[in-house]
N, C-alpha and C positions, 0 to 999 in steps of 0.2 A: 707679231703675233704674241711674242713672249712679253713684250711691254703691256700689252693689253690684258694677258693673264696675270700679271703682277698686279695690275691697277684693279682687276676684279677681285683679287684676292684681299687688297687692302680694302676695298670697298666694303666687302664682306666682315673684315675683321672689325670694322668701325660700326657695324650695323647693331641694332638693340631691337629686342621684341617687348620691350616695357611699355605698356600703355601710357599714352600721354596724360600727365596728371595736372588738373585744376583744382583749386581748393573748393570743396563743396560750398555752395551757398548756406550760410548759417540759417538754421529753421527757426530763427527767433524774430522779435520785433525789431525796428530799428532804433527804437528807444526805450527807455525804463519807464514803466508806469510810477505815479507817484500818488502818495496818500498823505494827507494832512498837509505839516509843513516841510514835507520832504524837499519839495523844489528850493528851497531856501539854499541847502547845501550842495545843489546839483552842480554848481559852478563855482566853488569858493575858492579856487585857485588853479593855476595853470599845471601844477606838478601832479600827475596822476599817482595812485596809491602805490603803484608797484615801483616806483622811483622815489619814494618816501622810505628813509630809513626808520628801522624799528625804533632806534634810540629817540629819533624826532617823534615818532608816534606816541610812545610810551615815554611820559615824564617822570614816573616814579620810579626812584633811583635804586629801590629793593627789586623792582621787577626787572630793570635792565640787568643786574647783576645776576638776575636768577636765568635769564635769556642767555646771557652770556656763557653762564656754567653749562646750561643745557646743550648748547652749540659745541661745546668742547666734550661733554662726557655722555651723551645720549646714546644708547645702543642700537636704537632703531636707525639713527642717523648715520652710526657708523657702518652698519651694514649696508645700507643704501649706497654708501660711498664706496665700499668694496665690490658691490655688486656692478657698479659702473667699471670698476678696473677689469672685473671679470668678462663683462660683454665687450669692452673694448678689446680684450685679448681674443676673444672669440672671432672678433671683426677683423683683426690682424692675421689671423689663421686662415679665414676664408679670403681674404684678399692676397695672400700669398700663394693660392692656387692658380693666380693669373701668370705666375711667373715660372720658369723652369726651376727644376730642383737638381743641382749637380752635386756629386759626392765624389769622394776618392775611395776605392775600394780594391780588393783583392781577392782571389780565388784559387782554389786547387781542386780540380775534379780528376778521377780514375775512372776510365772506362776499360771494362773485360770484352774481348772479342773471340767468340768460340767459332767464328765461320772457317768451315775447312780444318778443323782442328786436329784431324788424323794426320794431315799432311804438315802443316805448319805449326800445329800445336796453339793453346790458347794464349793470345796476346793482351796483356794490361797495358794501356795506353795513357799516360798522366798529361795534364794540361795545366799551366799555371798562367794566369794573368793578372794583371794590376793597371789601373789607368783611372781616368775620369769617366764616371757613369751618369748619364741623365735618366732620370726614371721616367716614366711615361707621362708626356707633357701634353695637355690638350691644347689645340688650337682654338681659340675663342671666336671662330667666325660667326656663331649666331649670337653671342652675347649670353650665352648661357651662365658662365662663370661671372661675369660682370654684372647680371641680375642678381645673382646670388650674394656678390660682394655689396651691392648696393642695399639689399634687403638687411644683410647684417648690419651696414653702416646706419641706417634708419632704426635699426632696433638698438644700437647703440645710443643714438639720439634719443629715443624713447626712454631708455633707462636713466640718462642724465636728467631728462625732465623729471622723471619720477624722483631721482633723488633731490631735486630743487623743491618738488611739491612735498617732499618728507619734511624738509626743512622748514618751509613756509608753515607747515601744518604744526610742527614742534612750537614754533614762536607763538603761534595761536593759542594751542593747548597750554603751554605754560602760562601764557596771560590770563587765559580763562580759569585756570586752577587756582591761580594766585588771587584772581578776584573772589572766587568762591569761597576761598579759606578767610579772606578778610569780612567777607559777608557773613560767614559763621561767627567772626569776633564780634562784629555790630550785632549779630542777633543774641548772642550770649551776654553781651551787656544789658540789652534791652530785657531779656527774661532774666538776668540776675537783678535789677532795678524793680522789675515787676514782683519778683519774690520776694524783695526786702519788704516793698510796699505791702504784698499780700499778708506777710508774715506778721506785720505790725498791727495790720488791722483785725487779723485772725486772734492776736494777743488782747487787743482790747476788746474784741467780741466775746472772748473767753471769760475777761473779767466781768463783764456785764452779765454773762451767763452764770458765773459763780455766785455772784451777788444778788440774783435773782431779777435782775432788770432787763435781762436779754433772753430772747427765745432759743430754743436749740436749732431750730430752722435757720436763724441767723449764723449760729456757730457752724452748723454742717455746710452751709453754703461758703462761708468763708474759709473752711479747712479744705473744700472742694478746689477752690482757686489755688491755694497752696499748693496741694499736691498736684495739680494740673501743671502749675509752673515748674516745680521740681521735675516731673516727666519731660516738660518739654526741654528744660536745661540738659538732662541727661541725654537726650535724643539729639542735640544740636552739639554736645559734647562730643559724641561717637562720630557725628558726619562731621566735624572739624577734623578729628584724628585721621578719620580716613582720607579726607580731602589731602592732609599735609603728608600722608603716606603716598598718595598719587603724585603729588606735586614733587616728592624726593624721587620717586622712580623717573619722572620726566626729566630732572635735573640730572640724574645719574650718578648722584653721590648725596650723602648726607648734608644738609644745609648748614654752611659754616656760621660760626657764631658772629663774626664781625659784620653781618649783612647791615647794611643802612636800615633804618626805620620805615615802616610801611607806611603808605599813605591812606587815610580812610575812604570809603567808597564816595563819600560825599565831596572830598577834596581832589578826586581822581580827575587829571586834565588832560584828557586825551584830545587828539586831533578830529574833531567832529565835522568839519566842513570840506574833508577832502573831496575832490570832485568826481563824480562818478564816470565821467567820460561816455564813450559810447560803447553799445554791445560789441561792435566791431574790435573794439581793444582788447577784448577778452581773447580774441584768436592767438595774438601774440604776447599777451601778458600773463594768461594762465598757464601754470606749466602741465597741469594735467591735460588742458585741451591742445597743447603742443604735443604732450606724450602721445595722446590719441591720433594726432594727425600724423606724427612719425610711425606709429603703427600701421595707419593706414597706406602710407608710402611705402612701408616695408612689403605689405602683403600686394601692393601693386607691382614691386618688383619681382616678387614670387610669380606673378602670373608670365612676366618676361622669361624667366627660367623654365617654366612649365611648357610654354610655347617652343623654346628651342630645342626641348626633348625631341620634338618631331623631325629634326633636322639631322643630318649625319655629324657624327663625332670624329674628328681626325687628330689623332695622337702621335707623337715623335718618341722615339727612343734611340738613344745612341751611346756609343761607347768610343774611348779614344785612349789607347795606352799601349801596352806590349802582353804579346801572348807567346809562350813556350812550351815545349814538352819538358823542358829542363828547367828546375828552379836556379841553376847555376847560369845559364844563357839568357834568362827572362830579361834583363836591363841590358843586354849587349846589344849593338847597332843591327839593324836588320829585323828586329824582333817586332818592330811597330805594327800596329794594328788599329782599325777601326770599324766601325759599324753604324749605319744610319738606317732606322727601320721606322718608316711612316706607316701608320694603319689608319682606316678608314671603317666605320661602323655605322651602318644606316638600319634605323628600327624597320622591320617589316611586319612583324607580328608580334606583338606582346599580351595578347589577351585583353585589350583595353586599357592597359595600366596607364598607358601615357595619356589618355582621354579622361579617365577617371582623375589621374593627378592634377590635370587642367582644371575639371570642374571642381577639384576640391579647393584649388588656390583661389579659383574665382568666387566661390561662395565664402570663403575667408575673407576676400577683399570686401564684399558685402557686408559680412559680420563686422569689419573694421569700421567699414562707413557708418554703419548704424552706431556703433559706439562711439564715433567722433560726433557725430550728431547730437548723441546722448548728452556727451560731456559738455558741448556748447549749450545745450539747453539746460543743464544741471548749473553751470555757471552762471547763465542769464538769471535763473530762478533763485540762486543764493545772493546775487548783487540786489536783485529786484525785492527780496525778502528784507536785506538789510536796509535797502533806501526806506523801504515801508516802515521799518522800527525807527529810523532815524527822525522820521517824520511824526512818529505818535509818541515816543517814549518821553519826551521832554514834557509835553502837555500832559501826558499820564501822571509824571512825577511832581508837576505842580499840583495838579489836582489831588493826588494823595498826601501830598503836605498840608494841603488845606483841611483834609479829611483828618489828618492825624492832631491838627491844631485844633479843631472842631470836638475831637473826642477827648483830649485833653481838657477843654473848658468844659464839658460835659462832665467828666470826673470832679473837677474842681466844684462845680456848681451841686453836684449831687452829694457829695461828700458833706459840702456845708449845709445843704437843706436836712441832711441826715441828723448832723450834729444839733440842728435848731428843732428837731422834732417834726420836720414838715414831710420828709419822704422816709420810705422805707430802708432797710439795708440793702435789698433787692435791687435797687436803682443804682446804689454805690458798685455794687458787684457787676451788673450789667455794664456800667460805665468803663470799670477796669478791665473787663474783657474786651471792651469796642476798642480801647485805646491800644492795647496789647496786639490785638490783630492789625490795627492800623499802623502800627510802627513797624511791625514784621513786612506788611505789604509794601511800605515805602521801602525797605532795604531791598527787597526783592524787586521792586521797578528801578531801583538804582543799579542794582546788578545786572538786569536784564538790558537796561540800556548800555552797559559799557561792555558786557560780552557781545551785543549785537554790534557795537562798533569794531570790536576785536575780529568778529566775524566778517564784517563787512570788509574791513582792510585785507582780511585774508582772501575773501573772495575776490577781490579786485588784483590780487596778484603781490600783495604787500607783503614784507617780511624777509626778502630775499638780500638785500643790503643792509649795512648798519648803520649808515649816516646818509642822509639827503645829499646828492649830488657826489657820492663815492664813484670811482671808477668801478664799473662791474668786473667781478672775478673772472679770470679768463674764459671760465666755463659758461659764463652768460652769452659773451659776443661770439666765441667760436670754439666749439668742442676740439681737444686736442685728441688726434688719432696716434699720437706717437707711444712708444712703450712707456708705460708708466715706473716712476722710480718705486722702490719697494715701499717707502712710506707715503706716497701720494694719497692713498684713501685714507690713513690716518690723518694726515695733514689736510685733506678735503673736509673730514668730519670735526676737525677742529677749527675751520674756517668761520670767521663772521665774528 
């Protein structure tokens, strides 16, 4: 009978009330839609984006240096790394509740007894004790503490994935801000060239007007082109300064003077044919999706703890040491004492608190499920949009290049016809405006193509490792749950 009782207790201690977890089915299509020539790059290699190092994806040496500096200095990334350490400590605290807490302590108490004081007088009794004390320790028969520990562990995993998502986002933000900066440089050059041409045209038109061979209408039209170009130049100059400030904030320090020279938009050579893989790859490649799944598992574990609250809680309190009425005899032989006090608490009436608590965590689990499904859908949409862009931007740039060439020829011919007295100056101004707009549109298309590639790389989970083929950092393969060294968060923030 005794053996069977021990076996029953052991069986209870091993049980858990956490619902069985199966990864939810992804609420997305099994393949990505394609637009234009997107299918050309769908299988351009065997290495998925998440396994391609950012140094291999970005060939611009100046951009590589900026990313390197940002990974060392960005404050958002540092905060995310320290947050991982904080949540890891919270998990360790929760896990410690599974083990008994033993401490060495001593105490003194004095009790005054006034019973029958007329005969014996008032008596004061002193008691001294010293020894090992075990505070109330809950025997986790129903898995309540194990469920809470599992929930804390999944919260830690979620925070670690959030830190990884922060790093991937940072790499993408630095790249896009850098590309925006060099796009403004290109626009400023186009505007400056346009302003020089327009200023020369205005000078010649004014000479004609001054000698009486030109009209004021032509003069004012030429002046308008000049002033519009000047206004655009100041706008672009302001936007470039703001873009530079944003880039410095991302990098986390003023840009060094010895950075490698930048590469123009047209000469940027990013990997454009990275394979998209399957939507199912996102479930284990996208840190935000993995973060949402860890939150779902944590909410699932909370249900186990809420279910266990309906069952008895058994706690143990014990003491082993010496007790004496005199401090001088406290450590002498014969003063040894011990106590062992098990207790059991069975919830009978709690005003519906346990039921409400169970309903709360069940609702939280449904919220976490919806957020996980939303994260999967958002990841799918971002990749699908990137693929659509990859299939159309190249053709758009080619067409815009031809339009720019045509506008340049239109300006050349209009200028020649005006000089020969065939056309009015209005046709020259129209051609100048058309060429200027076409040149800016070409720059915008080139920038959009590159930022789309960067965003697609990020959407597929790329940007976590530095070189293709690198061994992932320890946090990639297996999260450490051991106590962190004091500088662990700082070193994590400077990794990469």
